[in-house]
C-alpha positions as CSV (number, residue, x, y, z in Angstrom):
1,X,-13.4,19.6,-18.0
2,X,-17.2,19.1,-16.4
3,X,-16.2,16.5,-13.6
4,X,-13.0,19.2,-12.7
5,X,-14.8,21.4,-10.9
6,X,-12.5,25.0,-11.2
7,X,-12.9,25.9,-7.0
8,X,-11.2,23.0,-6.2
9,X,-7.2,21.3,-5.7
10,X,-6.0,18.4,-6.8
11,X,-3.3,15.4,-6.1
12,X,-1.4,13.1,-8.0
13,X,-3.7,10.5,-6.4
14,X,-6.9,11.8,-7.6
15,X,-7.7,13.5,-3.5
16,X,-9.9,17.1,-3.9
17,X,-9.8,19.6,-1.5
18,X,-11.6,22.2,-0.8
19,X,-10.6,25.5,0.7
20,X,-13.1,27.0,3.6
21,X,-12.9,30.1,6.3
22,X,-10.8,29.9,9.4
23,X,-7.9,27.6,7.4
24,X,-10.0,24.6,7.4
25,X,-10.2,22.4,4.0
26,X,-13.1,19.8,3.4
27,X,-11.5,16.4,1.1
28,X,-12.4,14.0,-0.7
29,X,-11.8,11.7,-3.5
30,X,-12.4,12.9,-7.5
31,X,-15.0,11.7,-9.9
32,X,-12.3,9.8,-11.8
33,X,-11.0,7.7,-9.0
34,X,-14.4,7.0,-8.2
35,X,-15.2,5.9,-11.5
36,X,-12.3,3.9,-11.6
37,X,-12.9,2.6,-8.5
38,X,-16.4,1.6,-9.6
39,X,-19.6,1.0,-7.2
40,X,-18.8,2.0,-2.9
41,X,-19.6,-0.2,-0.6
42,X,-17.6,1.0,2.7
43,X,-15.5,3.6,3.4
44,X,-13.7,3.7,6.8
45,X,-12.8,7.7,7.9
46,X,-10.3,8.3,10.0
47,X,-11.0,9.3,14.1
48,X,-12.0,13.0,14.9
49,X,-8.7,14.9,16.4
50,X,-6.4,12.7,14.7
51,X,-3.5,14.8,13.0
52,X,-2.6,14.0,9.8
53,X,0.1,15.1,7.2
54,X,0.3,15.8,3.5
55,X,0.3,12.4,2.0
56,X,-0.5,10.0,5.2
57,X,-2.5,7.4,4.7
58,X,-6.2,9.5,5.9
59,X,-9.4,6.7,5.0
60,X,-9.7,3.5,2.8
61,X,-12.7,4.0,-0.4
62,X,-13.7,-0.2,-0.6
63,X,-16.0,-0.6,-3.8
64,X,-16.9,-3.7,-5.2
65,X,-13.6,-3.7,-7.8
66,X,-11.0,-2.3,-4.8
67,X,-9.9,-1.2,-1.8
68,X,-7.6,2.5,-2.2
69,X,-5.8,4.6,0.2
70,X,-7.2,8.3,0.5
71,X,-4.3,10.5,1.1
72,X,-4.3,13.3,2.1
73,X,-3.7,16.2,1.0
74,X,-2.5,18.3,3.0
75,X,-1.5,18.4,6.9
76,X,-4.0,19.3,9.4
77,X,-6.1,17.7,12.2
78,X,-9.3,15.4,11.3
79,X,-12.3,18.2,12.6
80,X,-15.1,16.5,10.8
81,X,-15.9,13.3,9.2
82,X,-18.8,12.3,6.4
83,X,-21.0,10.1,8.9
84,X,-23.4,9.9,5.9
85,X,-21.3,7.6,4.4
86,X,-21.5,5.2,6.6
87,X,-24.6,4.0,5.3
88,X,-24.5,5.3,2.4
89,X,-20.9,4.9,1.0
90,X,-22.8,5.5,-2.8
91,X,-22.8,9.1,-2.5
92,X,-19.6,8.7,-3.2
93,X,-20.1,7.7,-6.3
94,X,-23.7,10.2,-6.8
95,X,-21.7,13.5,-5.9
96,X,-18.0,12.6,-5.2
97,X,-17.7,17.0,-4.5
98,X,-20.2,17.3,-2.5
99,X,-22.5,15.4,-0.5
100,X,-19.6,12.3,-1.4
101,X,-17.0,14.2,0.7
102,X,-14.9,12.4,3.0
103,X,-13.6,14.4,6.3
104,X,-12.5,17.9,7.5
105,X,-9.3,19.5,8.5
106,X,-8.1,22.0,10.1
107,X,-5.0,23.3,8.1
108,X,-1.5,24.0,9.8
109,X,0.5,24.6,6.7
110,X,-1.3,26.7,3.8
111,X,1.9,26.3,2.3
112,X,1.6,22.8,1.0
113,X,-1.7,24.4,-0.9
114,X,0.9,25.2,-3.5
115,X,2.1,21.9,-3.9
116,X,-1.6,20.9,-5.4
117,X,-3.1,21.1,-9.2
118,X,-5.3,23.3,-10.1
119,X,-8.0,21.7,-12.1
120,X,-6.7,22.2,-16.2
121,X,-3.2,20.4,-14.8
122,X,-5.1,17.9,-13.1
123,X,-7.2,17.2,-16.5
124,X,-4.3,16.7,-18.1
125,X,-3.1,14.3,-15.6
126,X,-6.0,11.9,-16.0
127,X,-5.5,12.5,-19.6
128,X,-1.7,11.8,-19.7
129,X,-3.1,8.1,-17.7
130,X,-5.6,7.4,-20.3
131,X,-2.8,7.8,-23.3
């Protein structure tokens, strides 16, 4: 489970969420997702101030293989985007759980977090998709 950090929460569509202070969360795509997509060439991030509802299309990750929608794992307002990705989308490939984060949300419904997977459940999902 080295590519599935235990402190994060996960979605079945391969996004991760890290809970921060003040009901804020950092969102990105998983190591597994970036591996499936291949080398990133472009990322379209949400606008600051956008209010997202859990499951909304929030961003687009484009690789040499395909473009993929990124869905928000929880509802909230976009309070920060990772501007560094504009000139260096490959950060997602190099460090999907660190420098490759996509955006931050001010969460509006903490109960939604109960619907997300922990690392063990996400690892099982990945393994079931390989079968």
